[in-house]
N, C-alpha and C positions, 0 to 999 in steps of 0.2 A: 424633528428627525433624531436629535440627540436622545430624546426620551425613548424613541423606538429602538435605538442601538442599545441603550442601557437595559431596556426591557428584554431584548434578545439575549444579552449576556446573562441576565438573571434567570431567564428560562433555561438557557443551556446549563447553568449551574444546578438548577433544580433537577433537570433531566439526568445529569451525570450522577447526582446524589442518589436518585431513585435507582439507577442501574447498579451503582456500587453496592448499595444496601441489599438489593435483591441477589446479586451474585455472591456476596459474602455470606448471606444467610443460607443460600442454596448449597454452598460448599459444606457448611456446618451441618445442615440437615441431612445431606447425603453421605457424609463422611468422606468427602472427595479430596483428591490431590489439588485440583484447580477447577476453574469454571469461568463463565463469563456470559455476556449477552451480545447477541447479534441483533442489529437494528436495521430497518429499512433505510435506504438513502434516497437522495433526490434523483438518482439515476434509476429509471424504471427497471425492476427485476434484479437490482443489485443489493445484496446485503453486506453490511460492514460490521466488523467486530468492534463494538463500542467500548466494552470493558473486558479486560483479561486479568484474572486474579490467580497468582501462584505460579506463573510461567513467564520467562523472559519474552517480551513481545517480539524483538527482532528475530529470535529463533523460530518463530511461527509466522513470519511474514507471508509465506505463500497462502496462508489461510485467513489473512486479514479481510479479503474481499471474496465473496462467493455469489455466483449467479443463482437465482432461485430455481433454474431448470437443471442444475448440475446434479450428478448422482452422488450426493452427499447427504448425510443424515440431517444436517442443519437445513439444507434446502428442502428436503421432504417435509420436515416439521413445519416449515413456514408455508410452503406452497399448498400442501394438502391439509394443513391444520390438524395433524396427527401427532401423538406423542411417540417418540422413538426411544426404545430401551435396548441398549447393546451391552449385555452383561460381561462379555469377554471378547478376546481377539478372534476366536473362532467364529462367533456369530457376526462380528463386524466384517470379517473376510467374506462370509457367505452372502451377506446382504449388501455390503458396500466395499467391493474389492479395491476400488481406486483409493478410497479413504484409508483402508487398512494398509495398503502398500505405501502410502505416504507417511503414515505413522505406525511402523511395524513393531509395536511393543504391546506387552500384556497389560491392558487396562480396560475397564468398562466405561460406559458413558450414557448419559441421559440427555434428551433433547425435548423441550416442552415449548409449544408455541405460546407467545405472549399476545393475548387477544383482549381487546377492550371494546365492548359492544359488537359491532360487525367488522371491526378493523383488526387485522393482524399486524402488530407493530414489529415483531421480531421473534427471537428464540432464546430461551434461557437454557444454558447447557452446563453440565457438570461432568468432569472426568474423575473417575473413582477407581478404587482397586477392583481387579477382575473378580467376578463371581461365577459359580458353576452354572447357574441359569437365572432367568429373569425373576423367578419367584423370590430369590434372595434380596432383590433390591426394590420390591414392590412397596414396602412400607416407606422407604426413603423416597421412592418415586412419588408417592401420594403427597408428601410434604413439599417436594419441589413443585408439583402441580399447583398446590395452594399458593405458593409464593409467586408463581407465574400469573395466576389469576389476580392476585393482589396488585402485582406490578402492572398488568394490563388495565385494571380499573384506574390506577393512579395515572398512567399515561393518557388514558381517555380524558380524565379530568384536566390534565395539563394541556392537552390539545384543544379542548373546548375553550379554554381561556386564551390559548395562544395557537391559533391555526397554523398549520404547515411548519411547526417548529419541532415536532417529535420525529426527527430524522437524524441520521449521523453520517457525516461526510469526511470526517478527519481520521487521524490515526487512533488506535485504541488507547484507553487509559489503562496502564499496567499497575497492578496492586500486589502487595504481598498477601498471602492467604491468611485467613483468621487463625490465630494460634490456638492449638488444642487446649492449652492450659497456661494460665499466667500465675500459677501458685508460687513459682519460684521468684516472682518479682522481677523477671527479666523484661516484662512488657506491661503496660498499663494504659487505661483509657481515660479520657476526660471529655467534658462538654462545657462550652462557653456560650453564654447568651449575650450577644452584642448590645441588646437594648438595656438590660439590667446590669451588665458587666459582671454577672455572677459566673464563677467557674467552679466546677466540681470535679474531683479526682476520685477514681476508684481505689480500693484498698491496695491493689497491686502497684499502682503508680505511686502512692504514698511510700510504699516499701522501696520501690526502685529509686526514688528521689531522696530516700533517707530523711523524710520529713513527715512525722506523725500528724494526723489530722488536727491534733490540739495545737501544733506549732505552725500550721499553715495559715497565713493571713487571709487567704481567700480572694486575693486579687490576681488579675492576669499578669501584672508586672512581677509579682512574687513567683508565679509559675514559670515565667520566662527565665528569670534569674536562676531558678533551681534546675531547669533543664540544661541550659548552656549559658553561663554568665557572660562570656565574651560575644555571644551571638544573640543576646536578648533582644536587640533592636530588630534583627531579622525575623525572629519569632513573632514579635508584636506586629510588624508590617505584614507578614504572611497571614496572620490571623485576621487582620482587617481586610486584606484582599479576598480571603475566603468568604468572609461575611458578606462582601459585595458581590459574590457570585463568581470569583476568579480564584478557585483553589489551585494550588501548585500542581504542575503536571507530574512531578516526581517528588518523593519525600526529601525533606531537608536533611543533609548530613551535618551533624553538629558534634562538638566536643564538650564533654562535661568538665567540671572544674579540675578533675584529676587527669584529664586528657583522654578518657575513654570515649569511644565512639557511641553516638546516640542518633537515632533516626526519628524524625517527627513527620507523621503523615496526617493530612487534614482533609476534611470534606464537609460539604453542606449537608445538614440534616433537615430535609424539607418535610415538615409535618403541618400542613394547613389545618385550621386557619391561623395557627401561630406563625410568628415571623421565623425566617430561617435561622437555625442555630448552627454553630460550628462544633463538630466533633472531631476527635483525633486520637491517635495512639502514639505513645513514646516507647521505643524499642531500644534495648541495650543488646545488640546482636552478638557481641563477642562472648566467649566462654568465661567462666569465672576465673579469678586469680589462681586458684589451686590447679585447675585444668591447664591454664596457660603455662604454669611452671613445669608441669609434668610433660606436656607436649613439646616444650622447648628443648628437653633433654633427649628426645627420640632421635635415633640415627637416620630415620627416613624423613623426607619432607612431608609435612601435613599442613594443609590449608583448607579453610571452610568458605563456601560460597553460598549466599542465601538464594532463594528461589527466583530472584530477579537478576542474579549475576554479580552482586556486590560481594567483594572479599571481606569477610568479617573476622578472619584470623589467619595468620600464617606464622609457622615457626621458622627459626633461622635457616634450617636446612632447606625448607621449601623456597625461601627467598633466594638461596644460593643456586638451587637447581633451576629455578625459573628465571634467574638472571636479573632480579629486581630487589632493591632494598625493601625491608618490611614496611618502611614509611611510605613507599610508593605502591604498596599492595593493599594494606588494610584500609578499609573505608572507601576504596575506589572500585570502579567497574573492572571485572576480570580482563575484558578485552582491551580496555584502556590501559591497564597496567602491563599486560603481557600481549602486545599486539600480534605476535607471531602465532597466537592461538586463533586468530580470525580466519578460519577456513572451514569449508563445509564438512570435512571428515570429522573434525572435533565437534562440530554442532550435532552431527548424527549421534555421537556417543552421549552428549549432554541431554539430548532429547530422550534417549533411552533411560538415563539415570533419573530424569524428572518424571517420567511416566511409568516406568517399570518398578516393581517392588524389590528387585534384586540388585546387587552390586554389578558394576560394569568394569571390565578390565581391558586395557588395550596398550599398544605401544605407539610412540610418536618420535619424530626427530626434532631435536632442538637445533635451530639454525645457528651459524656462527654469530658472534657478538654483533658484527656490523649489520647482519640481516635482521636481528631481533629488535632493532631500534624502531621507534614509532615512525610509521610512514604515512603522510597525509594521503587521502584518497579523494576522489570526486565527491563521494558521499559523506566525507568527514570521518572522524575517528569515534571509537567507542561502541560502534555497532558490530556485532560478530558477522554481519553480512556485508559490511561495507568495504572490506579489503580481502576478497576471497583469494587473491593471488599473493598474500603476504606469507612468506616462508614455504619450505618444501612440504610436500604432501605427507600425511600420515602413512605409515606402512604397516597397516594391520590387516589388510585384505578386507573382504566383505565379512562383516561380523557374523553373518549367518553361516559362513563356511566352516566345516569342521576343522579343527586344528591339525589333525593328521594329514589333511590334504592341502595344507597351506604352509608356505615358507614363512618363517617368522623373522627372517633377517633380510636385508636388501640383497638382490642377486649379485653374484660375483662377476657375471658376464652375461652377455646376451644369450649365449648358448645355455648357460645354467638356468636363466629365466625361462627358457622355452622347454626345459626338460620335463618329462612326465612327473606328476606330483609324487608318485611312489618312490622316485629316486631323489627327491629334494631333501636338503638338510632342514631338519625341523628344530634345530637349536634356536634359542632366543637370539635377538640381535647382538652384534659384537659390542663390547664395552668401549668406553672412551679411549682406553689405552690401545685398542687395536689400530693398526696402521695399514691394513691391507687395502686392496682395490675398492672394496665396498665402502670403507670409511672415506677414502678419497673421493669416491663418486658422489656420496651423499653430503659430504662437508658439514656434518653436524653430529651431535651426541645423541645416542638413543636413550630414551627414558621410558619407564613403565609407569602407567597411571592406574589407580584403582579409585573408582568413584562410588561412594556408599550413600544412598539417598536417606534422608531423614525427614521428619514431618515439616521442618521449616528451613532446612539447609542441606547442602551436599558436602560431605566430608571427603576430601581428596588426599590420597597418599601418592607421593611421587618418589621414585628412586632411579638411580642409573640402571639401565637394562641389564648390565652384567650381574647385578645383585639377584635378579630373577633366576639366572642360571645357577648362581652359586648357593642360593639360599635353599634350605630344606623345603620351603613352601613353593619352590619354583614350579614343580609339576602341577600343584593345585592351581596356581595362577594361570598356567597355560590351559588347563582344562576348563577354567571358568571364563576364558576370554570372550566367549560369545554370550555369557549369561545376561539375561535381560533383553537380548535382541532375538527377534524371530527370524525364521528362514526367509521372511519376506523382505529383509533388509536390502538385498541386491536390487529389488524392484524400486527402491526409493528414488534413485536418480532419474529413471525414465518418468516416474510419476511427477517428480518435482519439475522436470523440464516440461512435461506436458501441461502442468498447471500454469507455468510461466508463459508457455506458447499460446495459451488461450487468449491472452490479452494482447498479443502481437498481431497486427493486422497488415503491416506492410513488410516487404522483403527486408528492408533495413532493420525494422524492429525485430523480425525473426532472427536475423543475424546477430543483433545485439544481445538477445536472450541467449543464443547459443554460446556467445563469447562469455557471458556472465556465469552461465550454469554448467556448461560442458567442460571448458578448459580447466577451471579449478578442480573439478571432481577427479580429473585424471592427471593433474600436474602439468598440463600442457601450457606452452608459452606462445604458440603460433596457431593462427586459424586463417584459412582462406575458404570462401564459399563461391563456387561458380554456378551460374544458371544457364540452362540450355535455351538458345534461341536460334531457330532455323539451322540446326545441325552444327552450331558453333557454341563454344563455351565462353561466357563473358563474366569477368570478375565482379561480384556483387559486394564482397566484404573481405577485408584483410586486416590482420592484427599480428604484430610481432615480427613480420618479415622485414629484411633490409629495404630501405627506400628504393623503389624502382626495380626490385628483383623480379616481381611478378609481371612486369610490363610486357616482356616478350611472349608470355603465354596468353595474352588477351586475344580473344576471338579465334582460338585454335579450333580446327574442325575435328570431327569425330574419327578421322582416319589417322590422326597424329599418334605416334608411338610415345605416349606419356602416361604415367600411372593415373593421373587425375582424369584422363580420358578413358582409359581402359577399364577403370573401376566402374564407370557408367555404362560403357557398351557391353561389358560382360555381366554386370549386375553383382559382381563379387567384391567385397572389401579387400584391400591390400594392406598388409602390415609389414613394416620393416623395422627390426630391432635396432639397426644402426645404419649410418650412412654407407658403410661398406656393402651391406646387403642391398641397399637401394641402387648404388652404382653398378653392382654386379648384375642386377636384373635389368637395368636401363643404362647401358654404357654411354658415356658422353653427356648425360643429363646435367644441366647446371645445378649447382648446390648452393644453398644459402648459408651453410655452416659446415664445419669439418667433422662434427660429431652430432649425435642425437638420433632420435627415432622418429618415424613418420607413420601416420595412418591415413589411408585414402578410402573414403566411404562413399558409396553410390547413393544419390538421393533419388529414390524411385517411389512414387505414390500411385497406388492402384494400377500398377503395371506400366505407368507412364514415366518416362525419364524426365527428371526435373533439373538435375545438376549433379555436382559432386562437392564433397567437403574434405578438406585437408587439415589434419591436426599435426602440429610439430612439437617436439620435445627437445630440450636443450642437451639432454644426455642420453646415451644408449639405454634402452630398457626393453624388457620382454612384455608381451601381451598374453595374459592367461586366457584360457578358454572362456572363462566367465566375462573377462573384460571385452573380448572380441564379440561375444554374444550381446552384451549390453550396448556396446558402441554401434553394432549393426541395428539393434532395436531403436536406439536414439536417432540414427540416420533416417529410419522410417518415419519417426515423429517429425523430424525436421523437414523431410520431403513433403509430408502432408501439410505442414504449416506453410511451407513455401508455395505449394499449389493453391492453398486457400488465399495466400497473400496476392498471388498473381491474379486470381479471380477478382479479389477485392479491388486491386488497382485498375483492372479493366472496367469494373462497374463504376469506380470512382470517376474515371475518365469520361465514361458515358454520362454519369449524373452531372458532372461539372459542365460538360458540353451542352447538355439539355438545359441546365440552369442558366448558362450564359445566353443561350438562344431565347429563353423565355423572359429574361430581364429586359427592361426597356433600353433600347439603344440611345434614345434621346427622350427628354421629358418635355411635355407640353409647356409652352412659354406664354408669358403675358408681359406687356410693357411695364406694369407696376409690380411684378413679382419675380424675384430671383430664387431659384431652387438648386439644390445639389444633393446627389445620392451616392451612397457607397455600399458595396457588398463585399464581405470577406468570408470565404468558406472556412469551415473548421478544419483542424489538422489532426484530431484524434479520432480514429475510426471513420465510419462512413458519415462524417459530419458535413454533408452538403445537400442542398436541395430544398430546404423548407422555407427560407425567408424570401420576401420580395417587397418592393416598394414601387410606387407609380405616381405620376401626376397626369390627370386626365381632364380635358375640357368638359365642363358641366354647365350648360346654359351660358350665362354671361360671366361665369366664374370658373374656378379650377377646383378639382377634388384632389386632396393629398391623401394617399393611401399607403399603409404599411401593414404587413401581415407575416405570420409565422405558422407554417404547417408543422404539426407535431410529427416527429420522426425524421429520418434522413434516407438518402439514397434515391434511386430512380423513381420509386413510387411517390415519395414526397415531392420530388421535382415536378413530376407529371401532375399531381394534385394541385401544386402551387400554380402551374400554368393554367389549369382549368379555372381556379378561383380568380386569378388575376384577370382572365378574359371575361369572367362573369361580372366582377366588380366594374371593370372598364365599360362593359355594355350598359349596366345599370346607371353608371355615372353619366355616360353620354346621353342617356334619356332624361337627365336632370331630375332623377328621383330624390326625395328627401333622404338624409343619412340613415334614418331608422328603417326605411323601406329597403335601402341597399343592403343593410346588414341582415334583415329578415329574409330577403330573397336569396341572398348568398347562403344563409344558414339552411334554407330548404333545399337548395341545390346540392350542398355538400351531403345532406342526409340522404337525398335521392341517389347520389352517386355511390354512397356506402363504401368508401375506400378503406374503412377501418381506421381512419385518421380524423383528428379534429384540428381546428386552426383558430388562432387569435387574430384580431384585426382592429385597426383604428382608422376611421374614415372621417375626414374633415373637409367640408365644402366651404370654400373661402371666396368672398367677393373682394378682389384686390382693390377695387375703386373705393369701397366704403370701409373695408377692414372687418366686416361682419363675418364671423365664422360659426358654422353649426357642426357639432362633432358628435359622433357615436362611437362607442367602444365595446368590443366583444372579447373580454378576458385578456386584453393586451396591456403591457406596462403603460403608465400614464405619460402623456407628452410633457415636454418642458417648454416654458415660454420666457424668453429674455426680453425685458423691457428696454426701451432706448436708453434709460439711465443706468443700465447694467444690472438691475435687480432681476434675479432669475428665480422662478418658482415652478413647483410641480403642479400641473393641472389635474387635480384629482377628480376626473370626470366620473359621474355615475355611469355604470355600464352593465351589460348583460353577460351571460355565460359565453364560453367559447363557441365558435361555430361548429355545427355537426353533431350536437349532443341533444338539445331539447327542441322539438319542432315548434313549440309554442313560446319560445323565448322572446322576451321584449328587450329592445335596445333604446333606452331613453336618449333624447337629443339635448345637448347643452349648447347655449349660444354664448359666444365669446366675442370680444372686441380686440383686434390686432392693430396696434398703432403703427404708423410709419416708422421704420427703423427697428421694429421688434423682430426677434428671431424665434421661429417655432421649430422644435426638434422632435421628430418621431424616430423611434428606435426599437429594435427587438432585444429580447432578454440576453442574447449572447454578448451584448456590449456591456451589460451591467451586472451579470450574475456569474459567480465563480463558486465551485464546490467548496463547502466549508465556511462560506461567508454569507452574510445576510444581503438580500437583493437591495434593501434600503440603503445599505452602505454604498453599493455600486451606483445607485441612482443619485445619491448625494454627491459622489465623486464626479459624475457626469455633469450635474448641475453646476458645481464649482468650476469645472473646466469650461463650460459654456459661458459662465459669467465673466471669465477672464478673456473671452474671445475678442472683446473690443466692439465698438460700434461699427455698423456697416459703412463701408466707403465705396464710392463709385470706382470701379475698375474696368478696364477694357475687357469685353467678353464676359463680364459678370463673374470674375474669379474670386470675389471676396468669400462667398459661402463655400466655394471649393476648398480654399485654404483652411477654413474653419473645420470642414468635414475631415480634412486630412489630419488636423491636429487632434480632433476628438477620437480618431481611430488609430493614431500613431502607435500607442502601446499595444493594442490588439494586433496591429499589422506586423509588428516585429516579434510577437510572441511565437514560440515554436510549439506550444501546446494549447491552442485554442480548442476548448472542448465543444464549442457549438459554432454554427455560422452566425454572421452578424449582418444586419442591415441598418442603415441610417439615412434619414431624409430630413433635410433642412430647408426652410423657406423664410424669406424676409420680404417685407412689403416696402416698396419705394413710395416716395411722396408724389412723384410725377414721372412720366416717361422720360428716359434719358434723351438728351439732344441727339439728333441724327447727324450723319457726316455732312460737312460743308462742301 
């Protein structure tokens, strides 16, 4: 089993290396900004981003997973087997409006299916500069097609050697893009052969390390010392791990002898039949000493971020304005160093800078010192998506809105915020010296940022916002504020929320998505969602309200004079810029705060009232026409998601009721055999209905049966019931195991439910211990001997039921000693996304070995306690991806004595 695990690790390393090489070469061939490979997963119809080069992975989290039937170019390329060429944003919007609204920037893209033989493994994609039409990218497209064909052939060969391993179930591997040129010696490549210990450096790396080829000893130890003397041991250990198929998930951040930052990135170079080699690149990301000295003297803050978010340079003024010492900026992730930048508004601008060819300019508020400290979150730190509520919101408006129609400073009052745009003040935000109401309301200093994209990094200029007003370039900056952003930008929030809602299937999950996506986008701090049941509103979710405040509103009827009720009955959203406005409209209404703004949104789907949504803000604020429109649209999305969730929960209840009705209430008994069964429904999606177990009298023995119908829901539960009845009938007729399997196979094919099933059938004679087993595509049983040794019964078997009419199911004869324990189970107990099923089977085998020898207990409870222990971890898990069935049996030496 250990060899199997090591083989799986090696296969995964080879797979990763193939994907990295293909995506890197495709970016170079197409002259692209970034690219990657989507690969099929073990979840049917779900594609996962396996490799992403040139873009920060967390910024593109909504696109890590795509279903093959979604209206996206990746899905079309995979599902239809066609090449998709999108030369510019206009063509992208025409053909894929949802994708264009999610990434509303000027860029072109290529999508080529990766096919090996008759199997489509995934899609190779490249994001490139926009072109006038498709003809401009045809020559590059041809080269990407050849790379996809070569990758498909390599994946086919890998799958032939290692079946079921060419899939991806984890997070993407994020890489820096290939450098356009290394002639300045700022980056260099090397290759190391672990078998011969030979290491070769290219000319650029010799230059970077200051070590001419004539002075290089040619050993890996000398190489490690030259890259980073104080971290040489880390380099050597990582090289060995990479050679063993475990390359680092992220580049190593190292310091040269003079203290300069260096990055070391490694990967496996799989070139059969030769043994795997290790290749890598050493990068010195910071600017040269002359540029450092010049930038240090600039009055504005300047810092550089590479394309994966690492700060590679910051001058003293940037460190001052960002509120962090240079030592805490350079060489660290931007969001780790400056946690108050973790918010979706800032992410939108970074996406624009990464994908668009032009600079991006915007304003933001730097929070007070106590708010800008690092705050731990449930998801941890370092990810720009992990603390969306850290710090006040950006105040730049929607980037696609013309500056002349947009206030560029915070509103002075609720009345000012609601004034027509033609009468608004269009001056830049007030400086840090201003002490008016706006400054007190926002409690932070306004900064102006300009982000200039480069081939391998973003150069950012930051200054106090008052300098924009005072400087002669101020007007130019204002005019360019929306550069790089398309008029589609206001649509991004609805699309981002819609993408997130597609994966939410329960009302609680929908509410959690709204909290994560909607509140931070508008700077909200409170959320309440009520659902309608029999003309009364019941609280489904609350966040941020004082404890117990909402209790009096639970179960209010539709005749109550409350804004949360009237927004639903009238179908009109209600916006209140301040608490004064709210109390004026609803005198005597209880308040949870003395100040703040509120929005009450009706949740109506297809003309049917679903509920209402309440957003709360800590401070007074106005709601622009655009914000009101977007919030109303978002309420519609939420309502449809809630309606879908309610249908799901109704179907789940029906499926679980059907499942419980079809599972055996008691198992057939025998004086010399003790049995115990367990069933656990899944908790993610419609994960109920497919698994079953049974113990049936068969002649003078008993038949032990376990099965798993593919799919979930009511149809799977119904099919399971039909198969269980069929197997029970065949077993009662004492047919041989192979006939039971063949007859059940023919029945499922005749029923034609569009589903298949796996099954394991063991006919056991408790008196003699002779067992005859047949298996149809099911995980192998486990057998624990009386001495504690536990082994996997690798029974020969046939294909799953319902596929091949002429399938054969060979029978294996076993001997079960008294005191032995036989374990039958479904894959939900041993399989987890991203891990090998062999690892799960090994863990179950070890747990069964520790169960102890059977002992006589009143009521035969020994096996029941073992079954509880084997399913304890799964029973307490909140994210079971599949349902689980377990059947245990142990043979006694003689019938237990009866009562005296």
